[in-house]
C-alpha positions in Angstrom: 67.6 18.0 147.1 64.7 16.2 148.6 64.5 15.4 152.3 64.2 11.9 153.7 60.5 11.9 153.1 60.9 12.7 149.5 59.4 16.2 149.6 61.3 19.2 148.3 61.4 22.5 149.9 61.9 25.5 147.6 61.8 29.2 147.9 58.6 30.1 146.0 60.2 33.3 144.7 63.4 31.6 143.6 64.2 31.5 139.9 63.6 28.0 138.4 66.8 26.0 137.8 66.1 25.8 134.1 65.9 29.6 133.8 69.1 29.9 135.9 71.0 27.5 133.5 69.8 29.6 130.6 71.2 32.8 132.1 74.5 31.3 133.1 74.8 29.5 129.7 74.1 32.8 127.9 76.8 34.5 130.0 79.3 31.8 129.1 78.5 32.2 125.4 78.9 36.0 125.6 82.3 35.5 127.3 83.4 33.2 124.4 82.1 35.6 121.7 84.0 38.5 123.4 87.2 36.5 123.4 86.7 35.6 119.7 85.9 39.1 118.3 87.6 41.5 120.6 90.4 39.4 122.2 93.1 41.8 120.9 91.3 44.7 122.6 91.0 42.8 125.8 94.6 41.6 125.8 96.2 44.6 127.7 93.4 44.4 130.3 93.8 40.7 130.8 97.6 41.2 131.1 97.1 44.0 133.6 94.6 41.9 135.6 97.0 38.9 135.7 99.8 41.1 137.0 97.5 42.6 139.6 96.3 39.2 140.7 99.9 38.0 140.9 101.0 40.9 143.1 97.9 41.3 145.3 99.3 39.1 148.1 102.4 41.3 148.2 100.2 44.4 148.6 98.2 42.6 151.3 101.4 41.8 153.2 102.6 45.3 153.0 99.3 46.5 154.3 99.6 44.1 157.3 102.9 45.8 158.0 101.1 49.1 158.5 101.3 50.7 155.0 98.2 52.0 153.2 97.0 50.4 150.0 98.1 53.4 148.0 101.6 53.3 149.4 102.0 49.6 149.0 100.9 49.9 145.4 103.4 52.7 144.9 106.3 50.7 146.3 105.4 47.6 144.2 105.2 49.9 141.1 108.6 51.4 141.6 110.2 48.1 142.2 108.5 46.7 139.1 109.7 49.5 137.0 113.3 49.0 138.2 113.2 45.3 137.5 111.7 45.9 134.0 114.4 48.4 133.2 117.1 46.0 134.2 115.6 43.2 132.2 115.2 45.4 129.2 118.8 46.6 129.3 120.6 43.5 130.4 118.7 40.3 129.8 116.2 40.6 126.9 118.6 41.7 124.1 121.0 38.9 125.0 118.2 36.4 125.2 116.9 37.3 121.7 120.4 37.3 120.3 121.1 33.8 121.6 117.8 32.5 120.4 118.4 33.8 116.9 122.0 32.5 116.9 120.7 29.1 118.0 118.4 28.9 115.0 121.1 30.1 112.7 123.6 27.5 113.8 121.2 24.6 113.5 122.7 23.3 110.2 126.2 23.5 111.7 125.0 21.5 114.8 123.4 19.0 112.5 126.6 18.5 110.5 128.6 18.2 113.8 126.2 15.7 115.0 126.5 13.7 111.8 130.3 13.9 112.0 130.2 12.8 115.6 128.1 9.7 114.8 130.2 9.0 111.7 133.5 9.1 113.6 132.4 7.2 116.6 129.7 5.0 115.3 130.4 4.5 111.6 128.0 1.6 111.2 125.1 3.9 112.0 125.6 6.4 109.2 126.6 5.5 105.7 127.0 8.0 102.9 123.6 9.0 101.5 121.8 7.0 104.2 118.3 7.9 105.2 119.3 8.8 108.7 122.2 11.0 107.5 119.9 12.9 105.1 117.2 13.2 107.7 119.6 14.9 110.2 120.9 17.3 107.5 117.4 18.2 106.4 116.3 18.7 110.0 119.0 21.2 110.6 118.2 23.2 107.4 114.5 23.1 108.3 115.1 24.4 111.8 117.2 27.2 110.4 114.6 28.2 107.8 111.4 27.6 109.8 112.9 28.5 113.2 114.2 31.9 112.3 111.0 32.7 110.4 108.9 31.5 113.3 110.9 33.6 115.8 110.7 36.7 113.5 106.9 36.1 113.0 106.3 35.7 116.7 108.2 38.8 117.5 106.5 40.7 114.7 103.0 39.5 115.7 103.7 40.2 119.4 104.8 43.7 118.5 101.7 44.2 116.3 99.4 43.0 119.1 101.2 44.7 121.9 102.4 47.8 120.4 104.6 50.2 122.2 101.7 52.2 123.7 99.9 49.1 125.0 103.0 47.4 126.3 104.6 50.4 128.1 101.5 52.5 129.0 98.2 50.7 129.1 99.2 47.4 130.7 101.1 49.0 133.6 98.4 51.6 134.2 95.7 48.9 134.2 97.8 46.7 136.6 98.4 49.6 139.0 94.7 50.7 139.1 93.5 47.1 139.5 96.0 46.4 142.2 95.0 49.6 144.0 91.3 48.8 143.9 91.5 45.0 144.1 89.8 44.5 147.5 87.1 47.0 146.6 86.4 45.3 143.3 86.1 41.9 145.0 83.7 43.4 147.6 81.6 44.9 144.8 81.4 41.6 142.9 80.4 39.8 146.1 77.6 42.4 146.6 76.3 41.6 143.1 76.0 37.8 143.7 72.5 36.3 143.6 71.5 36.0 147.2 70.1 32.4 146.9 73.4 31.1 145.6 75.9 33.5 147.2 77.2 31.0 149.8 77.9 28.3 147.2 79.4 30.8 144.8 81.7 32.2 147.5 82.8 28.7 148.4 83.5 27.8 144.8 85.2 31.1 144.1 87.4 30.6 147.2 88.4 27.1 146.0 89.2 28.5 142.5 91.2 31.3 144.0 93.2 28.8 146.1 93.8 26.7 143.0 94.9 29.6 140.9 97.0 31.1 143.8 98.8 27.8 144.2 99.4 27.2 140.5 99.7 30.7 138.9 101.5 32.4 141.7 103.3 29.4 143.1 104.4 27.9 139.7 105.1 31.3 138.3 107.6 31.9 141.1 109.1 28.4 140.7 109.5 28.9 137.0 111.2 32.3 137.6 113.6 30.8 140.2 114.5 27.7 138.2 114.8 29.7 134.9 117.2 32.1 136.6 119.1 29.3 138.2 119.5 27.3 135.0 120.5 30.3 132.9 123.1 31.6 135.4 124.5 28.1 136.1 124.8 27.2 132.4 126.5 30.4 131.6 128.9 30.0 134.5 130.1 26.6 133.1 130.5 28.2 129.7 127.7 26.6 127.7 126.9 28.4 124.5 123.2 29.5 124.4 123.0 28.9 128.2 120.7 31.8 128.7 118.1 30.8 126.2 118.3 27.1 127.3 117.8 28.1 130.9 115.0 30.5 130.1 113.3 27.8 128.0 113.7 25.1 130.7 112.3 27.5 133.4 109.4 28.6 131.2 107.9 25.1 130.8 108.6 24.0 134.3 104.9 24.4 135.1 104.4 21.1 133.3 106.0 18.5 135.7 109.3 17.1 134.5 108.9 18.5 131.0 111.1 21.5 131.6 113.9 19.5 133.1 113.7 16.8 130.4 113.5 19.0 127.3 115.9 21.7 128.8 118.3 19.0 130.0 118.3 17.1 126.7 118.9 20.4 124.8 121.7 21.5 127.2 123.4 18.1 127.3 123.2 17.8 123.5 124.9 21.2 123.1 127.4 20.3 125.8 128.4 17.1 123.9 129.3 19.2 120.8 131.0 21.9 122.7 132.8 19.9 125.4 133.3 16.5 123.8 136.1 14.8 125.7 135.8 17.3 128.6 133.6 15.0 130.7 133.8 17.2 133.7 132.0 20.1 131.9 129.4 17.7 130.5 128.8 16.2 133.9 128.4 19.7 135.3 125.8 20.6 132.7 123.9 17.3 133.6 124.4 18.0 137.3 122.8 21.4 137.0 119.5 19.9 135.9 119.7 17.1 138.4 120.2 19.6 141.2 117.4 21.8 139.8 115.0 18.9 139.9 116.0 18.0 143.4 115.5 21.6 144.6 112.2 22.0 142.6 110.7 18.7 143.8 111.8 18.9 147.5 111.9 22.6 148.3 110.3 24.9 145.7 107.1 23.1 144.7 106.1 21.9 148.2 106.7 25.3 149.7 105.2 27.5 147.0 102.6 25.3 145.2 101.6 22.7 147.8 100.7 19.1 147.6 97.7 19.3 145.3 96.4 22.2 143.2 93.7 20.3 141.3 95.2 20.9 137.8 96.4 17.6 136.3 99.1 18.2 133.7 97.1 16.5 130.9 94.0 18.7 131.7 96.2 21.8 131.7 97.8 20.9 128.3 94.3 20.3 126.8 93.1 23.6 128.1 96.1 25.5 126.8 95.9 23.7 123.4 92.1 24.3 122.9 92.0 27.9 124.1 95.3 28.8 122.3 94.0 27.4 119.1 90.6 29.1 119.3 91.6 32.5 120.8 95.3 32.8 120.2 97.5 34.5 122.8 94.4 35.8 124.7 93.2 32.2 125.0 96.5 31.1 126.6 96.0 33.8 129.2 92.5 32.6 130.2 93.2 28.9 129.7 94.5 28.3 133.2 91.8 30.2 135.1 89.1 28.6 133.1 90.6 25.2 133.6 90.8 25.8 137.3 87.2 26.9 137.4 86.0 24.0 135.4 87.9 21.6 137.7 86.5 23.1 140.9 83.0 23.1 139.5 83.4 19.5 138.3 84.5 18.3 141.7 81.6 20.2 143.3 79.2 18.6 140.9 80.7 15.1 141.6 80.4 15.7 145.4 76.8 16.8 145.1 76.0 13.8 142.9 77.5 11.4 145.5 75.3 13.0 148.2 72.2 12.8 146.1 69.5 10.1 146.1 70.3 9.5 142.4 73.7 8.1 143.5 72.9 6.7 146.9 69.5 5.2 146.0 66.8 4.1 148.4 69.2 1.8 150.2 70.9 4.7 151.8 67.5 6.1 152.9 65.3 3.0 153.7 62.4 5.2 154.9 62.0 6.8 151.5 58.8 5.6 149.8 60.1 3.8 146.7 56.8 4.4 144.9 57.7 8.1 144.4 60.5 7.0 142.1 
């Protein structure tokens, strides 16, 4: 940036901006190529890194309580193993069973829905009408495609994350990264180019705050809401309550979408199951209303904060693009990359507003206009 007199002071030994852009652009291309060709190999390491990043604040807090890093990591590992065993024995089999049954009963639900409309709104559905045939076809399609999709997803997931990767490599990587996290950050900081280290540190700090707010905060919110929805729906006796609650909690990171889709699915199932029992239907609806009140007034303000810099539309675009290009690995890196691009874009916009290109000579009347 030029000073008021229009001259520019530069370090004579500094690398020219054009060459710097070439190096950083080459690094970005190498990163994309690695994701494209060896994404499946990187997957367990990315998963382990994500777990370590998520748990690093817990380890830091245990260290502040007087524990060593090794002991803090050991405690977190033991608790994680216990939670995983409980989920594997109690929750996951039931979740998969309910998901498969939901797909299998789709034609029955479609017929019940058609019968419901025919009995109570006969003018809407006539025999062989387009709407009636569409509902029936939709139910059959969900059964055929939904079950196949679930089986394909489980099969592909098992092929990518085989037993060795899932139960050995990912936990081992997560434990080692969690143990050495602070040393790795210090080593990376020591490798930063000295001319740009202050700016890179500031940008990295903003990216970390954004990710910490979104990934850690929204991950915790999704876990709490998913658990609440699943337990509450099962308590009121709703069929498929576990899978509906899990689904609603999983997509809570997109504002209002989890409650809308999960609530619509739960209330729709409740209408079939509890028709005439308006108290039970009201309880199902109230569960999602209460969940939104808790999420909007307690969970999100406490765990995420007022602004994380990731607009839902930008997040959906990043997930769609990276998921399409790089598959499951792309979904893992989409949020960090979106956060980094957002922080860098805001930094570039702020720099532009402070520049003479934006402010012009009116903001600096002593600048000689002939130099432009």
